[in-house]
N, C-alpha and C positions, 0 to 999 in steps of 0.2 A: 367354544371360545370365540368371542366376537370383538371387533374393534371398529373404529370409525375414522378412516383415513382422510387426507386433505381434499378439499374442494377449491374450485376457483373462487366461489363466493365465500366470504369470511364473515358474514353477518347472519344473525338469527339461528334458530334451532331447526334444522331441515331433515335430519335423519329420523326415520320412523321405524320402530321395531315391531314386527308382527310375530306372535307366538301362536301356533295352531296345534291342537291335539284333541283328544276326547274330552267332553265336559267332565269336570271334576279332577283333571290332571293337576298335580301339584308340582310346580317348577320352582327350584331354588335359584335365586339370582345373587351372585357374589361379585363384588367389585371393591376397589380401594376405598369407596365411600359408604359401603354397607357396614353394619355392625358385624362382629365376628360370627361366622356361620351363615351370613347372608340373610336375605329377606325371602319370604315365601309368597308365591303367586298361585292362586287357584283359578283355573280356567272355568268360566261360567257356562251357561246353557248353550251358547253358540260354539264354544270351544275355540274362540278367537279372541286374542288380547292384542291391543295396539297402544303404543305409547310414544310420545315424542322424546327424543334423546337430548339431554342438556349439552350444548356446545361447551360451556365453561368447564364442565366436569370431564367430558369424554372425547371431544374431538381432538385428533392429532394435529399438531402445529406443523405447517409446511416450512421447509428450510431449517428445521431445528437441528438436524444431523446428530441427534442424541437419543437416549432411551427415555421414554415417557411412561408413566404408570397410569394407563388408561384402558386396560383390558377389562372385559366383563365375561364371567363364566356362568353358564346356565346349565343346570342338571336336574334330573328327575329319575325316579324309579320306573316311570311310565314313559312310553314313546311320545315325543313331541317334535315339532319342526319350527324353524325360525327363518324368516326373511327380513332383510334390511332394505328399505326403500328410501330414496331421498330425491329432492328436486320437485316436490309437489307444490312448491311455492312459486313456480314459473320464473325462477331466476335463470337467466341465460347461461348455458354451458355448465350447469350444476345439477344434472339428473343422472340417476343410475340405481343399481341395486344388486344384491347378491343373496343367495340362499346359503345358510350356514351349513358347514360340514362338521360332523362329530370329530373331536380331536383323535388323532391316530392312536390305535391300541398297540402298534408294534413298538418294541423297545427303543429302536434307533431310526426314526422316520427320516426319509430323504425327500426333498422337493427340488424340482427343476423349474425355474422361472420361465414363463411365456408372456411376452408383452408385444408391443408394436412400435417400430422405430418412429421417432418424431423429428429426427435430424435437427435437434437443438431448438425446435419451435415450442416445446412444452416439457414439463417435468414428467418423466417416467419413474415410477417408484415401486417398491415392494415393502411390505410391513410384516414383521414377525411378532406374534403374541405368545407369551408363555403362560401355561395353566398351572405350572408347578414352580417351586423354588429351585435355585441352583441348576438351571438348565444350561448346558454348554452348547452354543450354536457356532457352527463353522460355515463360513460363507466363501465360496470360490467364485470370484467375480468374473463375469464375461460381458464386456461392453466395448464399444468403440470410443467411449468417452471416459468418465471416471465417476466414482461414487465417493462421498465425503462422510466421515464419521469423526466427531470430536476433533475437528481441525486437521485431520489427515486425509489425503486423497488416496483412493485405491483404484488402480487401473486394471485392464484386462489381464487375467492370470494371477492377480494378487489374492491372498487369503486373509480374511478377517475372522478372528475368533473372539468371542466374548461370552459372559455368563449373564443370564436373565433370571430375575426373580418373578414370583407369581404376580400376574396382572401387568407386568412390564411389556412394553411394545417398542420395538425398534423399527423406525421407518427410514429407509435409504433411498436417495433420489439420484437420477442421472438425466442428462439431456439426450441420451441415445438409447437404443434398444438394449434391454437387459436379458433377452432370451438366452437360455443356456446357463445362466448363473445357477450354481448348485448350492443348496442349503441342507446341512445335516445337523442333527441334534441327538442328545442322549436321553431325550424325554419328550413329553407331549407339547407340541407347539402348533399354532395355526399360521398359515402364510397367505397374504393377500397381495394382489398386484393391481396396478391401475395407471392411468394417465390423467393429469390434472385437466387438460383440455385437448382431447385427442382429435386430430384431423386424419380421417381414414378415407382413402389413402393419402399419402403425403401430398401437400400442395393444395388441398381443399381450403376454401375460404371460410368454412364454418367448422366448429369443433364442439365437443361435449366431454364432460367427465365420464370416464369408464372405470369400473371396479369389479373384481371377482376374487373369490377365495379359491385357492388351488388345492386339489387333492394331493396327498403324498403319493410317491411313486408306487407303493404297494396297492394303491386303489386305481391305478391306471389299467387300461385294458388293451385288447388286440383287435377289437371289432367295434366300429362306430357307424351310425347312420346320420346323414346330414341332408338338410333341405333348405331352400331359400325362404326368406321372410315374406309374409303377405304385405302387399302394398308397395314393395320396392321394385323398381324397374332397372336400376343401375347395377344390380348384382350384389353379392356378398363376398367377403374374403375369409378364407380358412387357413389356419396354420396347424401343422402336425409336428410334434417334437418327439424325438427318440430318447428313451431312458438309457439304452445301452448301445455299445458299438455294434456295427454290422447289422443294423435293423433295416429290414426291407419293408417299405410302406407301399401298398397297392391301392390305387383308386380304381374300383371295379367299373365305374362309368366309362372310362376310356382305356382300361387295361394297363395304364402306366405303372411302373414299379421304380421306386427311388430308394437307393441305399444311403442311410444316414448313420453318422456316428453319434455318440452320446451328447445331447444338448444341441444337435443340429436341427434345423427347421426346414420343412417343406411348406411352401405357400402356393395357393391357387385361388382362382375366382370361380364363383358359381352364379349363373343368372337365372335359369329356369329349371334346370335338370336337378334331380336328386343325386346322391352319391352314397356309396358304401366304401368305407375305408378300413383296410385290414393291415395288421402288422404281424411279423413273425416273432416279435418281442413287444413288451409293453410300450404303448405310445399314448400321447395326450393330444386331443384335437380341440381347437378353439375356433369359435365362429365370431367374426367381427362384422357388425353392421356398419355400413359406410355413412359418411357425414351427409347432412341434409342437402348440401350444395351439389351432391352428385346427381340427384334426380328430383330435387325439390320435395322430398318426402322423407319420413323417418328421422334418423339421427344416429350419431356414433354410439355404439354399444358393444359389449364383449360378453360372450357366453362360453363357458367351458362345457363341452358336450359330455353327456353321460354315456359311458361305455355300455354296449348291449348286455354285457354280463350283469349289470346292475339295473336293468329295466324292471319295472314293477307292474302289477295289475291294477294299482289304484294310486291316485294322486289328489292332493289338495291344490287347487289353482287359485292363487291370490291375485286379484285385479285391483290395483291401487287407484284412488281417485286422482283426477287431474291429468290422466293420460287416456288416449284411445288404445285399448289393450287387446292383444291378440294371443292366440295359442297355436303352436304347432304340435300335433300328436303324430308320432312316427311309430309304425309297427313293422316288424321284420317280415311277417307273413301277411298274406292278403285275407286272413280270417279276422274280419273286423265286425262280425255280426253280433258279438256280445258286448260291444262298447256302448256305454251310456254316459251322458253328461248331465249332471243334476237330475238323474232318474229319467232322462229323455234319450231315446235311441239316437245315437250320434248321427246316423244316416238321415234323420229328419232335419238336422241342423245344417248339414253341408254334405256335398258329395265327396267321395274319396278320389284323390289323385294317385295314380299308380305310376310313380316315377322310377327311372332307372336306379336300381340298387336299393329302393325302398319299397317294401311290400304295399303299404298304404300310408298316405299322408292326408291328414285332416288339418285345415287351416281356417280359423274363423275368429270373429270378434267376440269378446266377452264383456259383460257388464261389471261395474264395480262391485266388489265383495269377494266372498270365499265360495268357490265352486268345487265339485267333486267329479272327477273323471275316473271311470273304473270299468273293468271287465266283470260282467255280472257273475260269470262262473269261474273267474280268476284264471281263464285259459289263455287270454291274450296278454303278453308281456309287451309293454310299450314305453315310450318316453314322452314327456310333455315339457315344452319350452315356452315360457311366457315372455312377452315383449310388448313395448308400447311406445307411442310417440306423442309429442305435443310441442308445436311451434319450434321445430328443429331440434328438440331434445329427445334422446332415446334412452329407454331403460330395458333391461333384460335380466332374467333370473330363472333358475330351474323351478318347475312345479315341485311341490313338496311331497315326497313319498309318505304315504300313510302307513306303510309297512316297513319296519326297520330292516336294514341289511343284516344278515346273520353275523357278519364280522364285527358289528358294533356292540354286541352283548346287550344285556337288559338295562344296565345303569348308563344312561346316555348323558354325555357332556358336550356342550357346544360353546 
């Protein structure tokens, strides 16, 4: 399930959808504007399909405070991956991207929101998209401000409950941090978070749109690796959120341990060192790239880190046009001898950094197009994060797993 939340720029069609899989993969696309049963897409010889998304049909309207019927459901009997990229038109403060997560297969998924406070300087939002009819959504609000829905304001501690139909999307906005807001449903939904123009940290003179899709709590983990972005000297910001009460979060780099309750957040900065983050219960770790004005490079961006439990031996890496694009490859062990990038030994492209808490880290620039990073004998499990910059605008998104997670089953829906 995918959707296209608000941007600062409100002209033109700027969202681009990228679908990647094996050549010949048949993907069904269903939306409110398709004929019943949807339309079929057959991936060609390259296994890569790109299309510009219509603003008039699918973009969510900012400040609407209501339900909009603008969701899109993609499914196939074969494995495929989806990335959404926007801002390639070089419009200021309107760049970003996310990689789609399959809709949850658990009967009653739960989500906990992670955002970044803007202290009333910009809209912080989350969006909920339904892939089925008659889905009851319960929202327990956590904010220092309020959220508005159909003319009513909801403050910290309030509960909002409503029913969503297939393809419907609810977008709620606030002027303050929404981290810790809990969303529960009785069926399959997708949840997105973002900031219309994020200044990171607060007080920066430049900002950019950020957007991510959040995994449901059943897909959180207890073990993460983190590393700074290439080309930034002003450091990066990380936030870790607890799913349950009495969660201990350990940062291996300095040995610190923090006890959090459900929905509480731990925040820290990283400049040059790597880090390993562990929890005694499920946690979610989010990486924030700082604004361009911090060190005259990069731009605001948001990345939900992949837990080590979901690392893979192979990824598709999409580098969009219009950005200087880079990739971070993180490996828990120092056994990196089997890694190749587009059939070239990765050690011929760049040297490995051995950072505290990270067995091996490779950071290097990539050219426009679709690339493949893999372990030739499938022995090295790793993560790959893609990010890019252009004139103060930042984008980031996960590299796309070419091997499905066992929990998603064969029939994939996004």
